[in-house]
Rosetta silent file (secondary structure, phi, psi, omega in degrees, C-alpha in Angstrom):
SEQUENCE: MKVTKLARIIMILLLLAMSNNTRLVGATDEQSKVKVALDSFFAAAGKHDWDNVGGLLTEDFEMFTDEVTILNKSEYIKVMKQESLRVGQMQLKDLRIEVSEQGQMAWCRYRGFFHMYEGPQSSLVETAETVVFRNENSGWKLVQAHASIKQRPWREGPHADSLLFHAGSNDERHASDGGAP
SCORE:     score description
SCORE:     0.000 S_00000001
   1 L     0.000  128.605 -179.168  104.184  108.357   91.474 S_00000001
   2 L   -99.858  121.378  176.990  107.710  108.023   92.878 S_00000001
   3 L  -113.982  128.888 -174.140  108.611  104.596   94.151 S_00000001
   4 L   -67.253  153.706  177.150  111.774  104.064   96.071 S_00000001
   5 H   -58.159  -38.866  177.259  114.299  101.502   94.788 S_00000001
   6 H   -59.634  -44.333 -179.591  113.789   99.493   98.042 S_00000001
   7 H   -66.596  -40.184  178.778  110.075   99.295   97.429 S_00000001
   8 H   -61.964  -35.598  178.183  110.680   98.140   93.857 S_00000001
   9 H   -65.042  -44.061 -174.844  113.001   95.398   95.188 S_00000001
  10 H   -61.726  -42.257  179.556  110.266   94.328   97.634 S_00000001
  11 H   -63.997  -41.226 -175.657  107.716   94.046   94.735 S_00000001
  12 H   -71.206  -38.471  176.883  110.087   91.906   92.651 S_00000001
  13 H   -60.221  -41.313  179.459  110.757   89.700   95.675 S_00000001
  14 H   -57.128  -46.967  179.400  107.104   89.201   96.233 S_00000001
  15 H   -66.817  -36.518 -176.953  106.646   87.918   92.730 S_00000001
  16 H   -77.249  -23.208 -177.963  109.722   85.706   92.877 S_00000001
  17 L   -73.965   -6.938 -179.422  108.938   84.308   96.208 S_00000001
  18 L   -84.373   67.873 -177.764  105.928   82.391   94.906 S_00000001
  19 L   -71.943  123.286 -179.969  108.113   79.322   94.367 S_00000001
  20 L   -84.915    8.312  177.455  106.208   76.321   92.854 S_00000001
  21 L  -101.411   -1.606 -179.134  108.934   74.191   94.337 S_00000001
  22 L   -83.760  119.455  178.867  107.985   74.804   98.041 S_00000001
  23 L   -85.542  151.927  176.351  106.183   71.773   99.386 S_00000001
  24 L  -118.602  109.692 -177.265  103.259   71.692  101.741 S_00000001
  25 L   -91.080  138.222 -177.334  103.337   68.613  103.775 S_00000001
  26 L    63.329   26.445  177.883   99.827   67.537  105.160 S_00000001
  27 L   -68.879  142.071  171.132   98.045   70.317  103.389 S_00000001
  28 L   -68.013  168.198  177.304   94.313   70.520  103.271 S_00000001
  29 H   -63.489  -36.365  179.775   92.547   70.715   99.894 S_00000001
  30 H   -72.496  -36.291  168.129   92.001   74.425  100.291 S_00000001
  31 H   -56.151  -44.368  178.571   95.632   74.993  101.294 S_00000001
  32 H   -63.441  -37.707  177.714   96.689   73.131   98.260 S_00000001
  33 H   -66.784  -40.047  173.041   94.421   75.337   96.095 S_00000001
  34 H   -59.266  -47.548 -177.037   96.104   78.440   97.595 S_00000001
  35 H   -61.638  -38.689  173.258   99.457   76.979   96.826 S_00000001
  36 H   -58.422  -45.872  177.373   98.347   76.491   93.164 S_00000001
  37 H   -59.016  -41.553  177.732   97.402   80.239   93.130 S_00000001
  38 H   -60.662  -47.538 -177.728  100.842   81.114   94.424 S_00000001
  39 H   -65.432  -38.689  179.286  102.487   78.959   91.749 S_00000001
  40 H   -66.439  -39.634  179.313  100.273   80.489   88.906 S_00000001
  41 H   -61.437  -46.697  175.086  101.272   83.918   90.158 S_00000001
  42 H   -57.964  -49.086 -179.913  104.948   82.952   90.065 S_00000001
  43 H   -53.681  -52.535 -178.668  104.667   81.362   86.731 S_00000001
  44 H   -61.737  -44.661 -177.175  103.066   84.476   85.196 S_00000001
  45 H   -65.766  -43.375  176.637  105.547   86.818   86.824 S_00000001
  46 H   -56.780  -32.006  177.309  108.492   84.673   85.664 S_00000001
  47 L   -90.948   -0.812 -173.174  107.323   85.052   82.073 S_00000001
  48 L    52.742   35.173  172.148  106.702   88.849   82.647 S_00000001
  49 L   -84.579   76.447 -166.232  103.131   88.193   81.717 S_00000001
  50 H   -72.602  -24.971  175.667  101.764   91.257   83.547 S_00000001
  51 H   -64.622  -49.168  176.381   98.245   90.860   82.122 S_00000001
  52 H   -61.761  -41.630  177.103   98.071   87.417   83.722 S_00000001
  53 H   -56.459  -47.059  177.460   99.588   88.637   86.938 S_00000001
  54 H   -56.649  -37.015  178.544   96.948   91.367   86.995 S_00000001
  55 H   -65.962  -22.919 -174.542   94.273   88.717   86.549 S_00000001
  56 L   -90.033   -6.088  177.958   95.540   86.980   89.635 S_00000001
  57 E  -104.093  141.666  178.659   95.096   90.109   91.734 S_00000001
  58 E   -67.122  163.373  176.018   91.777   91.346   93.204 S_00000001
  59 E   -66.051  -23.426 -177.849   90.569   94.763   91.990 S_00000001
  60 E  -103.621   20.628 -179.503   91.151   96.154   95.487 S_00000001
  61 E   -59.322  145.358  179.005   94.719   94.693   95.775 S_00000001
  62 E  -142.960  142.227  176.312   97.277   96.688   97.792 S_00000001
  63 E  -110.334  122.721  176.556  101.009   96.263   98.264 S_00000001
  64 E  -117.760  147.406  175.270  102.520   97.522  101.555 S_00000001
  65 E  -128.862  162.680  176.663  106.157   98.025  102.567 S_00000001
  66 L   -60.679  -23.485  178.943  107.847   98.922  105.746 S_00000001
  67 L   -79.853   10.450  178.574  108.667  102.212  104.116 S_00000001
  68 L    65.502   29.565  173.237  104.995  103.068  104.106 S_00000001
  69 L   -85.054  132.776  176.802  104.757  102.632  100.357 S_00000001
  70 E  -129.610  122.863  178.862  101.252  101.551   99.317 S_00000001
  71 E  -120.134  136.284  172.056  100.486  100.555   95.728 S_00000001
  72 E   -89.370 -172.190 -174.962   97.228   99.564   94.284 S_00000001
  73 H   -53.802  -57.015 -179.787   96.751   97.046   91.511 S_00000001
  74 H   -62.779  -36.847  178.038   97.461   99.344   88.557 S_00000001
  75 H   -67.052  -44.589  178.120  100.425  101.079   90.229 S_00000001
  76 H   -54.724  -51.754  179.898  101.883   97.685   91.122 S_00000001
  77 H   -58.075  -46.150 -178.060  101.586   96.358   87.512 S_00000001
  78 H   -61.282  -45.000  178.356  103.033   99.608   86.170 S_00000001
  79 H   -61.732  -45.366 -177.705  106.141   99.459   88.458 S_00000001
  80 H   -62.045  -36.688  177.781  106.678   95.755   87.712 S_00000001
  81 H   -61.044  -28.288 -175.264  106.724   96.480   83.922 S_00000001
  82 H   -91.048   -9.707 -168.592  109.554   98.912   84.516 S_00000001
  83 L   -79.593  143.681 -175.620  111.784   96.695   86.701 S_00000001
  84 L  -123.507   10.941 -178.769  115.272   95.529   85.669 S_00000001
  85 L   -74.218  151.473  173.846  116.333   93.540   88.691 S_00000001
  86 E  -127.206  151.542 -178.205  117.470   89.829   88.193 S_00000001
  87 E  -108.909  123.970  174.076  117.514   87.106   90.686 S_00000001
  88 E   -88.992  -39.322  176.301  120.524   84.770   90.685 S_00000001
  89 E  -144.548  155.227  172.200  119.465   82.486   93.485 S_00000001
  90 E  -148.772  153.880  173.113  116.649   82.310   95.917 S_00000001
  91 E  -143.599  134.897  178.388  115.566   80.148   98.839 S_00000001
  92 E  -102.809  150.520  176.353  112.243   80.199  100.724 S_00000001
  93 E  -138.727  144.940  172.326  111.899   79.139  104.318 S_00000001
  94 E    62.397   34.728  178.601  109.091   78.564  106.681 S_00000001
  95 E   -63.299  128.301  177.761  106.265   78.751  104.188 S_00000001
  96 E  -132.526  132.940  179.860  102.985   78.583  106.054 S_00000001
  97 E  -125.284  124.529  179.699   99.536   78.674  104.461 S_00000001
  98 E  -125.378  143.452 -179.335   96.397   79.028  106.606 S_00000001
  99 E  -123.453  136.990  177.681   92.760   79.145  105.352 S_00000001
 100 L   -64.308  159.351 -177.309   89.807   80.598  107.324 S_00000001
 101 L   -63.600  -29.760  174.754   87.228   78.218  108.523 S_00000001
 102 L   -72.488  -22.544  178.423   84.736   79.707  105.987 S_00000001
 103 L    78.846   23.280 -177.890   87.133   79.055  103.173 S_00000001
 104 L  -108.088  -16.631 -178.002   86.885   82.677  101.928 S_00000001
 105 E  -139.576  142.736  177.778   90.270   83.995  103.046 S_00000001
 106 E  -135.199  148.632  175.788   93.854   82.620  103.246 S_00000001
 107 E  -131.115  155.328 -178.240   97.090   84.075  104.361 S_00000001
 108 E  -138.216  143.797  170.247  100.662   82.886  103.778 S_00000001
 109 E  -132.097  153.180 -179.775  103.877   83.826  105.452 S_00000001
 110 E  -167.583  162.514  172.473  107.468   82.961  104.508 S_00000001
 111 E  -115.379  141.562  179.516  111.109   84.094  104.731 S_00000001
 112 E  -129.246  149.389 -178.710  113.079   84.515  101.544 S_00000001
 113 E  -128.420  125.609 -174.347  116.775   84.749  100.811 S_00000001
 114 E  -130.777  136.919  166.560  117.702   86.271   97.359 S_00000001
 115 E   -99.268  106.665 -172.371  120.881   86.873   95.498 S_00000001
 116 E  -107.853  141.964  177.345  119.962   89.937   93.426 S_00000001
 117 E  -112.408  139.241  163.214  121.611   91.677   90.497 S_00000001
 118 E  -138.877  100.917 -177.095  121.069   95.188   89.200 S_00000001
 119 L    68.188 -132.387  177.109  123.645   95.845   86.503 S_00000001
 120 L   -85.680  -10.420  176.657  127.054   95.002   87.953 S_00000001
 121 E   -76.705  140.620 -177.411  125.867   95.324   91.552 S_00000001
 122 E  -133.177  139.016 -178.088  125.092   92.243   93.517 S_00000001
 123 E  -145.432  161.228  172.588  123.362   91.958   96.937 S_00000001
 124 E  -100.412  129.429  173.021  121.872   89.613   99.434 S_00000001
 125 E  -120.074  124.249 -175.793  118.332   90.304  100.260 S_00000001
 126 E  -112.045  133.031 -178.640  116.499   88.753  103.218 S_00000001
 127 E  -126.337  155.465  163.768  112.653   89.132  103.483 S_00000001
 128 E  -127.760  114.533 -170.909  109.832   88.418  105.772 S_00000001
 129 E  -128.425  146.529  173.459  106.555   88.430  103.789 S_00000001
 130 E  -128.929  133.561  178.907  102.930   88.010  104.268 S_00000001
 131 E  -130.654  146.246 -177.988  100.322   87.688  101.548 S_00000001
 132 E  -118.460  131.863  170.568   96.511   87.462  101.817 S_00000001
 133 E  -106.154  147.610  168.901   94.181   85.680   99.370 S_00000001
 134 E  -121.329  131.538  179.936   90.510   85.978   98.844 S_00000001
 135 E   -75.054   98.589  177.479   88.370   83.132   97.495 S_00000001
 136 E  -104.953  170.703 -174.063   86.448   84.597   94.546 S_00000001
 137 L   -54.310  -34.670 -177.865   84.179   82.996   92.060 S_00000001
 138 L   -89.093    6.603  177.659   87.198   82.566   89.691 S_00000001
 139 E   118.645 -175.136  177.765   89.451   81.116   92.399 S_00000001
 140 E   -68.030  130.532  177.775   92.006   82.354   94.893 S_00000001
 141 E  -124.603  145.950  173.567   93.189   85.908   94.171 S_00000001
 142 E   -75.561  120.136 -173.356   95.875   87.949   95.882 S_00000001
 143 E  -110.248  -31.932 -179.267   94.270   90.897   97.763 S_00000001
 144 E  -150.340  151.229  179.939   97.076   92.221   99.946 S_00000001
 145 E  -143.139  140.882  171.955  100.866   91.803  100.322 S_00000001
 146 E  -136.914  139.636  178.995  103.375   93.139  102.859 S_00000001
 147 E  -137.505  131.209  170.801  107.121   92.742  102.752 S_00000001
 148 E  -108.089  125.810 -178.421  109.947   93.584  105.216 S_00000001
 149 E  -126.371  156.356  170.158  113.461   93.451  103.747 S_00000001
 150 E  -130.632  126.496 -176.709  116.979   93.674  104.785 S_00000001
 151 E  -127.105  140.549  176.895  119.640   94.291  102.081 S_00000001
 152 E  -154.726  158.946  178.864  123.432   94.379  101.999 S_00000001
 153 E   -55.765  146.435  176.794  126.254   93.910   99.417 S_00000001
 154 L   -71.768  140.323 -173.481  126.958   90.266   98.482 S_00000001
 155 L  -107.337  139.698  174.552  129.892   88.719  100.282 S_00000001
 156 L  -112.863 -179.742  178.058  132.474   86.387   98.721 S_00000001
 157 L    90.282 -162.307 -178.495  135.268   84.445  100.524 S_00000001
 158 L   -61.014  -22.425  171.839  135.184   82.263  103.562 S_00000001
 159 L  -109.016   38.345 -175.701  131.965   83.811  104.757 S_00000001
 160 L   -61.683  141.959  177.715  130.389   83.869  101.402 S_00000001
 161 H   -65.891  -24.508  179.511  126.687   84.453  101.130 S_00000001
 162 H   -62.288  -15.334  175.444  126.515   81.579   98.620 S_00000001
 163 H   -64.909  -23.423 -177.941  126.787   79.242  101.646 S_00000001
 164 H   -72.040  -18.655 -175.739  123.144   80.184  102.440 S_00000001
 165 L  -109.785   92.626  179.809  122.048   78.398   99.230 S_00000001
 166 L   -72.363  126.854  172.831  122.625   74.649   99.621 S_00000001
 167 L   -52.766  135.499 -179.011  122.773   72.489   96.545 S_00000001
 168 L    84.354    2.528  176.655  119.773   70.244   96.227 S_00000001
 169 L   -65.163  133.678  177.316  117.517   72.391   98.315 S_00000001
 170 L   -60.882  -20.321 -171.797  113.879   72.042   97.409 S_00000001
 171 L  -110.119   15.684 -174.438  113.368   75.784   97.661 S_00000001
 172 E  -102.599  137.059  174.145  116.392   76.927   95.661 S_00000001
 173 E  -126.654  152.779  178.555  116.459   78.449   92.184 S_00000001
 174 E  -123.760  147.710  177.746  119.333   79.536   89.995 S_00000001
 175 H   -71.110  -25.850  176.351  119.504   82.064   87.265 S_00000001
 176 H   -59.791  -25.615  177.676  121.449   79.580   85.091 S_00000001
 177 H  -105.514   25.982  176.972  118.308   77.519   84.731 S_00000001
 178 L    79.667    7.974 -178.133  116.092   80.510   84.000 S_00000001
 179 L    82.730   -2.917 -178.314  115.152   80.859   87.638 S_00000001
 180 L   -83.120  145.338  179.955  112.935   77.869   87.384 S_00000001
 181 L   -70.736    0.000    0.000  112.908   75.349   90.139 S_00000001
């Protein structure tokens, strides 16, 4: 299976966007449980623990991109194991988590801003992402993900992209601290 570079970037961003530093104000108990699932997913991905990541995905998991790339669970894990992208900084905005009245499905949406590196190349990646969780016997699991991205070379100087990442932001991570919040 051939996966475009853009699709691979989107998959990495999905993993990295699950920041355990994003707060939910006034969250219900179920929304908080979904947030814990997001955090667990991020923690496993940050450690490149792909077996644990796979355990947090439903058997019928699918990843969609605007380029009409669709990956199932095994394809997704296979691509992630091959990835060499690094994230220098990231910031999430507008995280929203909703849970169905029956408590069996949850969906999250957020916008992400990422300073990405691949070798000597550096770029700014903006995303709009939606993920869907299903409440299974073992807890909330990721069943579906979609990401739209916009990418361009990183800018320095008076209009530097680094201005997007404000020091002290609750949603910011740096490569210098291992990408941990």
